[in-house]
C-alpha positions as CSV (number, residue, x, y, z in Angstrom):
1,M,66.3,132.7,99.5
2,P,66.8,129.0,99.4
3,I,68.1,127.3,102.5
4,L,71.7,126.1,101.7
5,G,72.3,122.4,102.0
6,L,68.5,121.5,102.4
7,T,67.7,118.1,100.9
8,E,64.2,117.5,102.2
9,P,61.4,120.0,102.2
10,G,59.4,118.7,105.1
11,P,55.7,119.5,105.9
12,T,54.0,122.2,103.7
13,Q,51.2,123.1,106.1
14,P,49.9,125.7,107.3
15,A,50.0,127.5,104.0
16,H,50.4,130.9,105.5
17,F,53.8,129.9,107.3
18,A,57.1,130.6,105.7
19,L,60.2,129.6,107.7
20,E,62.4,131.8,105.4
21,A,60.5,134.9,106.6
22,I,61.3,134.1,110.1
23,I,65.1,133.5,109.9
24,R,67.5,136.3,109.9
25,P,68.7,137.2,106.4
26,N,72.3,136.9,107.3
27,I,71.8,133.3,108.5
28,L,70.0,132.4,105.3
29,A,72.9,133.7,103.4
30,L,75.4,132.0,105.6
31,V,77.9,129.6,104.0
32,P,78.7,127.3,106.9
33,Y,82.2,126.1,107.8
34,R,83.1,123.0,105.9
35,S,85.0,120.6,108.0
36,A,87.3,118.0,106.7
37,R,84.9,115.3,107.6
38,D,82.2,116.8,105.3
39,D,84.3,115.5,102.3
40,Y,85.9,112.1,103.4
41,D,85.9,110.1,106.5
42,Q,87.5,106.8,105.5
43,G,91.1,105.8,104.9
44,I,94.3,107.4,106.1
45,L,93.2,110.7,107.4
46,L,95.8,113.4,107.1
47,D,93.4,116.2,106.5
48,A,92.1,117.6,109.8
49,N,95.3,118.2,111.8
50,E,94.4,115.6,114.4
51,N,97.0,114.0,116.5
52,A,98.0,110.7,114.8
53,L,99.6,109.3,117.9
54,G,96.4,109.3,120.0
55,P,95.2,111.0,123.2
56,C,97.5,112.0,126.0
57,L,95.5,109.7,128.4
58,P,97.7,107.6,130.7
59,A,95.4,104.7,130.9
60,I,94.8,104.4,127.1
61,H,98.6,105.1,126.4
62,D,99.7,102.3,128.6
63,L,97.2,99.9,127.3
64,A,98.3,100.9,123.7
65,I,102.0,100.2,124.6
66,Q,100.9,96.7,125.9
67,R,99.0,96.0,122.7
68,A,102.0,97.1,120.6
69,H,104.4,94.9,122.6
70,V,102.3,91.8,122.8
71,G,100.5,92.2,119.4
72,V,96.9,92.8,118.8
73,E,96.3,89.4,117.4
74,D,97.9,87.6,120.4
75,M,96.6,89.9,123.1
76,P,94.5,88.0,125.7
77,K,91.0,89.2,126.0
78,V,91.6,90.4,129.6
79,E,93.9,93.1,128.2
80,E,91.0,94.3,126.0
81,E,88.9,94.8,129.2
82,K,91.4,96.7,131.2
83,L,90.2,100.2,130.2
84,A,86.5,99.3,130.9
85,Q,87.6,97.9,134.3
86,A,89.6,101.0,135.1
87,L,86.5,103.1,134.4
88,S,84.3,101.1,136.8
89,D,86.4,99.7,139.7
90,N,87.9,102.9,141.1
91,G,91.3,102.3,139.4
92,E,92.2,98.8,140.6
93,S,93.6,97.7,137.2
94,E,97.2,97.2,136.2
95,V,97.2,100.4,134.1
96,Q,96.5,102.6,137.2
97,D,98.9,105.6,137.2
98,N,99.7,105.6,140.9
99,G,96.3,107.0,141.7
100,S,97.0,110.3,140.0
101,D,94.9,109.7,136.8
102,P,91.3,111.1,137.2
103,L,90.2,108.8,134.4
104,L,91.1,105.7,136.4
105,D,89.9,107.3,139.6
106,M,86.3,107.6,138.3
107,S,84.4,105.3,140.5
108,K,81.2,103.3,140.0
109,E,79.5,106.0,142.1
110,E,80.6,108.8,139.8
111,L,79.5,106.9,136.8
112,A,76.1,106.4,138.4
113,A,75.9,110.1,139.1
114,L,75.9,111.0,135.3
115,N,72.2,111.7,135.8
116,R,73.3,114.8,137.7
117,Y,74.4,118.0,136.1
118,P,78.1,118.6,135.9
119,S,80.1,121.4,137.6
120,P,79.4,124.7,136.0
121,T,83.1,125.7,136.5
122,H,85.3,122.6,136.7
123,D,87.8,124.5,139.1
124,P,90.4,121.6,139.4
125,L,90.7,121.4,135.6
126,K,91.0,125.2,135.5
127,A,93.7,125.1,138.1
128,R,95.8,122.5,136.3
129,I,95.5,124.4,133.0
130,A,96.4,127.7,134.8
131,A,99.5,125.9,136.3
132,L,100.4,124.3,133.0
133,R,100.1,127.4,130.8
134,G,101.5,130.0,133.3
135,V,98.6,132.2,134.3
136,P,98.1,133.2,138.0
137,N,95.0,131.1,138.9
138,P,91.8,129.6,137.6
139,N,90.2,132.9,137.4
140,W,92.3,133.5,134.2
141,V,90.9,130.4,132.5
142,F,87.6,130.0,130.7
143,L,86.5,126.5,129.4
144,G,84.6,126.0,126.2
145,V,83.2,123.4,124.0
146,G,86.2,123.6,121.7
147,S,87.8,126.9,120.7
148,D,84.8,127.4,118.5
149,E,82.6,128.1,121.6
150,V,85.2,130.7,122.8
151,I,85.1,132.4,119.4
152,D,81.4,132.6,119.3
153,L,81.2,134.0,122.8
154,L,83.8,136.7,122.1
155,F,81.5,137.9,119.3
156,R,78.4,137.6,121.3
157,V,79.8,139.6,124.4
158,S,81.5,142.3,122.4
159,C,79.9,142.9,119.0
160,V,76.6,144.6,118.1
161,P,74.9,142.8,115.3
162,G,74.6,144.8,112.1
163,K,77.0,147.6,113.6
164,D,80.3,146.3,114.6
165,V,83.4,145.0,112.7
166,V,86.2,142.6,113.5
167,I,89.7,142.2,111.8
168,T,91.1,139.0,110.4
169,T,94.3,138.2,108.8
170,P,93.8,135.8,105.9
171,P,94.8,133.1,105.0
172,T,93.5,132.0,108.4
173,Y,91.1,129.7,110.3
174,G,87.7,129.9,108.5
175,M,85.5,129.9,111.7
176,Y,86.3,133.6,112.4
177,E,84.5,134.7,109.3
178,V,81.7,132.1,109.8
179,A,81.2,133.3,113.4
180,A,81.1,136.9,112.1
181,N,78.4,136.0,109.6
182,V,76.3,134.2,112.1
183,N,76.5,137.2,114.5
184,D,75.9,139.7,111.5
185,V,79.2,141.4,112.2
186,G,81.5,142.9,109.5
187,V,84.8,141.6,108.7
188,C,87.9,143.9,107.8
189,K,90.5,141.6,106.1
190,V,94.2,142.5,106.5
191,P,95.9,139.8,104.5
192,L,99.2,138.4,105.7
193,T,102.3,139.3,103.5
194,T,103.3,136.6,101.1
195,E,106.6,137.7,100.2
196,G,109.1,134.9,100.7
197,R,106.0,132.8,101.4
198,K,106.5,133.3,105.1
199,F,103.0,134.8,105.9
200,E,103.7,137.6,108.2
201,V,101.4,140.4,109.6
202,D,101.3,143.5,107.3
203,M,101.8,146.1,109.9
204,P,101.4,149.2,107.6
205,A,98.1,147.7,106.4
206,M,97.0,147.0,110.0
207,E,97.6,150.6,110.8
208,R,95.3,151.5,107.9
209,A,92.6,149.2,109.1
210,F,92.8,150.7,112.6
211,A,92.3,154.2,111.1
212,A,89.5,153.0,108.8
213,Y,87.7,151.0,111.7
214,P,88.6,152.8,115.0
215,D,85.8,151.0,116.8
216,A,86.9,147.5,115.7
217,K,86.0,145.1,118.7
218,L,88.1,142.0,117.9
219,L,91.4,141.2,116.0
220,F,92.1,137.5,115.3
221,L,95.7,136.3,115.0
222,C,96.3,132.6,114.5
223,S,99.7,131.5,115.6
224,P,100.9,129.1,114.3
225,G,98.7,129.9,111.6
226,N,96.2,127.6,109.8
227,P,96.9,126.8,107.0
228,T,100.3,128.6,107.0
229,G,102.0,127.0,110.1
230,T,103.7,130.4,110.7
231,L,104.2,131.8,114.2
232,I,103.5,135.5,114.8
233,P,106.4,137.0,116.8
234,L,105.6,138.2,120.3
235,D,106.9,141.6,119.5
236,T,104.3,141.9,116.7
237,I,101.5,141.0,119.1
238,R,102.9,143.3,121.7
239,A,103.0,146.1,119.2
240,I,99.3,145.6,118.2
241,A,98.1,145.4,121.8
242,S,99.9,148.5,122.8
243,N,98.8,150.6,119.7
244,P,96.4,153.4,121.0
245,A,94.7,153.3,117.6
246,Y,93.3,149.8,118.3
247,K,90.8,149.7,121.1
248,G,89.6,146.2,120.9
249,I,90.6,142.7,122.1
250,V,93.6,141.0,120.5
251,V,92.6,137.3,120.2
252,V,95.6,135.0,119.6
253,D,94.5,131.5,118.4
254,E,97.2,129.0,119.6
255,A,95.6,125.8,118.7
256,Y,98.9,124.4,117.5
257,I,101.2,126.0,120.0
258,D,102.3,122.6,121.4
259,F,104.2,121.9,118.2
260,A,106.0,125.1,118.2
261,P,109.3,126.0,119.9
262,E,109.4,126.8,123.7
263,G,108.9,130.5,124.6
264,T,106.7,131.4,121.6
265,S,103.3,131.5,123.3
266,A,101.6,134.7,123.7
267,V,100.3,133.6,127.1
268,E,103.1,135.7,128.7
269,L,101.3,138.8,127.2
270,V,98.0,137.9,128.9
271,N,99.7,138.6,132.3
272,E,100.8,142.0,130.9
273,F,97.9,143.4,128.7
274,A,94.2,143.7,129.6
275,N,93.3,143.4,126.0
276,V,95.0,140.1,125.0
277,C,93.0,136.8,125.0
278,V,94.8,133.5,124.1
279,M,92.8,130.5,122.8
280,Q,94.2,127.0,123.1
281,T,92.7,123.6,122.8
282,L,93.1,119.9,123.9
283,S,92.2,118.8,120.2
284,K,95.7,119.0,118.6
285,G,98.8,118.4,120.8
286,F,96.8,116.5,123.5
287,G,95.1,114.4,120.8
288,L,91.6,114.9,122.2
289,A,89.7,116.3,119.2
290,G,86.8,114.0,120.0
291,I,86.0,115.5,123.5
292,R,85.7,119.1,122.2
293,L,87.6,120.9,125.0
294,G,88.9,124.4,124.3
295,F,89.8,127.3,126.6
296,A,90.6,130.9,126.8
297,L,93.5,132.4,128.8
298,A,92.6,136.0,129.5
299,P,92.4,138.5,132.3
300,P,89.8,137.7,135.0
301,P,87.4,140.6,133.8
302,L,87.0,139.0,130.3
303,V,86.8,135.5,131.7
304,Q,84.1,136.6,134.0
305,I,82.0,138.1,131.4
306,M,82.3,135.1,129.2
307,T,81.5,132.9,132.3
308,N,78.3,135.1,132.9
309,T,77.2,134.5,129.2
310,K,78.0,130.9,128.5
311,A,75.4,128.0,128.8
312,P,75.1,126.9,132.5
313,Y,76.7,123.4,132.0
314,N,78.7,123.8,128.8
315,V,81.5,121.2,129.6
316,S,80.2,117.7,130.5
317,K,81.5,115.5,133.2
318,P,83.1,112.9,130.9
319,T,84.8,115.6,129.0
320,A,86.2,117.3,132.1
321,T,87.4,114.1,133.5
322,L,89.2,113.1,130.3
323,A,90.7,116.6,130.1
324,L,91.8,116.4,133.7
325,S,93.6,113.1,133.0
326,S,95.3,114.6,129.9
327,V,96.8,117.4,131.9
328,S,97.9,115.3,134.9
329,P,101.7,114.9,135.4
330,R,101.7,111.7,133.4
331,G,99.5,113.2,130.6
332,I,101.9,116.0,130.1
333,S,104.9,113.5,129.9
334,I,102.9,111.7,127.2
335,L,102.3,115.0,125.5
336,H,106.1,115.8,125.3
337,E,106.8,112.2,124.0
338,N,104.2,112.7,121.2
339,I,105.3,116.2,120.4
340,T,108.9,115.1,120.0
341,A,108.0,112.2,117.8
342,L,105.6,114.3,115.6
343,N,108.0,117.1,115.1
344,K,110.5,114.6,114.0
345,C,108.0,113.2,111.5
346,R,107.3,116.7,110.3
347,A,111.0,117.4,109.5
348,E,111.4,114.0,107.7
349,L,108.1,114.7,105.8
350,I,109.3,118.0,104.6
351,T,112.5,116.5,103.4
352,A,110.7,113.8,101.5
353,L,108.2,116.1,99.9
354,Q,110.9,118.4,98.6
355,A,112.5,115.4,96.8
356,I,109.3,115.0,94.6
357,P,109.7,116.7,91.3
358,G,106.1,117.4,90.8
359,L,105.9,119.3,94.1
360,G,107.1,122.9,94.7
361,D,107.9,124.7,97.9
362,V,106.8,123.9,101.4
363,L,105.3,127.2,102.5
364,G,105.1,129.0,105.8
365,G,106.8,128.5,109.2
366,N,106.2,124.8,109.7
367,D,105.6,125.2,113.4
368,A,102.4,123.2,113.5
369,N,101.4,119.5,113.0
370,F,100.9,119.9,109.2
371,V,102.8,121.2,106.2
372,L,101.6,123.3,103.3
373,V,103.1,122.1,99.9
374,Q,102.6,123.3,96.4
375,V,101.5,121.0,93.5
376,L,103.1,122.0,90.2
377,D,101.7,121.9,86.7
378,K,105.0,120.2,85.6
379,P,108.2,119.3,87.3
380,R,110.4,121.9,88.9
381,E,113.3,121.4,86.5
382,Q,110.9,122.3,83.7
383,G,109.8,125.5,85.2
384,G,106.7,124.1,87.0
385,R,104.2,126.6,88.6
386,P,101.8,126.0,91.3
387,S,98.5,124.6,89.8
388,N,95.1,124.5,91.5
389,P,93.7,122.0,88.9
390,R,96.5,119.5,89.4
391,A,96.3,119.9,93.2
392,V,92.6,119.2,93.2
393,A,93.1,116.3,90.9
394,A,95.8,114.8,93.2
395,Y,93.7,115.5,96.2
396,K,90.7,113.7,94.8
397,H,92.6,110.8,93.3
398,M,94.4,110.0,96.7
399,A,91.1,110.2,98.6
400,E,88.9,108.3,96.2
401,Q,91.3,105.9,94.5
402,M,94.2,105.4,97.1
403,G,92.4,105.7,100.5
404,L,94.5,108.7,101.8
405,V,92.9,112.0,102.6
406,V,94.8,115.4,102.7
407,R,93.2,118.8,102.3
408,F,93.2,121.1,99.3
409,R,93.9,124.8,100.3
410,G,94.7,126.4,96.9
411,N,91.8,128.9,97.0
412,E,93.3,130.8,100.0
413,R,95.4,133.9,99.6
414,G,99.1,132.9,98.9
415,C,98.3,129.2,98.7
416,E,97.8,128.6,95.1
417,G,98.2,124.8,94.2
418,C,98.6,123.9,97.8
419,L,97.8,120.8,99.7
420,R,97.8,120.8,103.6
421,I,99.1,117.4,104.8
422,T,98.7,116.6,108.5
423,V,101.8,115.1,110.0
424,G,100.9,111.5,110.8
425,S,102.8,108.6,112.2
426,P,106.0,107.4,110.3
427,E,104.0,104.9,108.4
428,E,101.3,107.4,107.5
429,C,103.9,110.0,106.4
430,E,105.5,107.3,104.2
431,A,102.3,106.5,102.7
432,V,101.4,109.9,101.7
433,V,104.9,110.5,100.0
434,E,104.6,107.3,98.1
435,R,101.1,108.0,96.8
436,L,102.2,111.6,95.7
437,K,105.2,110.1,93.9
438,Q,102.9,107.7,92.0
439,I,100.4,110.3,90.8
440,L,102.8,113.2,90.2
């Protein structure tokens, strides 16, 4: 079997060696997760659901405000050097946040100590996350290299390769299936209902899946969903967790929960159910996709098992320091400011998209930092229907000819003809609307 993606064969000696005979067959057959950056990495990037307003780091936020006020062109060189100074002088710069920002408190000694391994636990960061998200203490928090490490660990600690099965609810985040394939674990798909384009859990179908796979180990629920933007009601999650027909772990992926209304997180169920694990991340609301910090909120027994299994120093010192700064009181204040601004942009973007004749419905619940909109084969007033060919053409034309990147999602269940558009700044949202008007 050929190795997918291979472009250079490498050495051919010794003649008796064949790498393909050594690699597990499920890995050779694996179709890897295709990230947004595999396609385009230049232009206005509204394809990967990143936070367009930047990271929730007080030092950088304050410097950005100064830059915006003074003007980048007129800004004295000393302003450009403030962040570097803050990282090396124990926080004696003007952008210091009253000594409460760990990023500014990194001393020269700490930077010089990067030759030492980091803490294997990062307890101060866990304590802040526990307090922020409402679990009793750090024993309920597991830190990972993005949510993807959490997903992979859940497979590794619970599923027997070649034997076990997990349950997913497509359309959903693609890494669940990729992780299943990597770990040679079967997948039972229970599609979300598409009636009314709301994307809800099909509870009768879920009951049938529990009967068909009574030993299923994991059930993944993405809330708000990707690419649907739809929240799963807590009553639905509670019903699944308390159903005696399902004996596995209910994994609720809340990567986008900061953009959703208050009181919609499943973390409250973690305090109630031994079989509920909530995944969150600093990549989206906190605007820190580049540091790769995700975490699980789960009862201590599961957290301890994952801790026993992870790599010894999986989260680096720089990552932990940046994360600690983002969940400081000032960082949380910036988070709330950014979420308010982006949710306002989301509402305005939806209104503007619905006024374009070549576009159809905006699907799903719209509780994340993106919208899912249909591209039609002809204008609505002429009876237009969702069109994958036209959506692909629009997606490619904008990326390659207009310097603006969104993401095509038309091949997923219930998403025919759909583009997923990340909510950007007001200027970026205006740009995507104008370009769609031009080409449609």
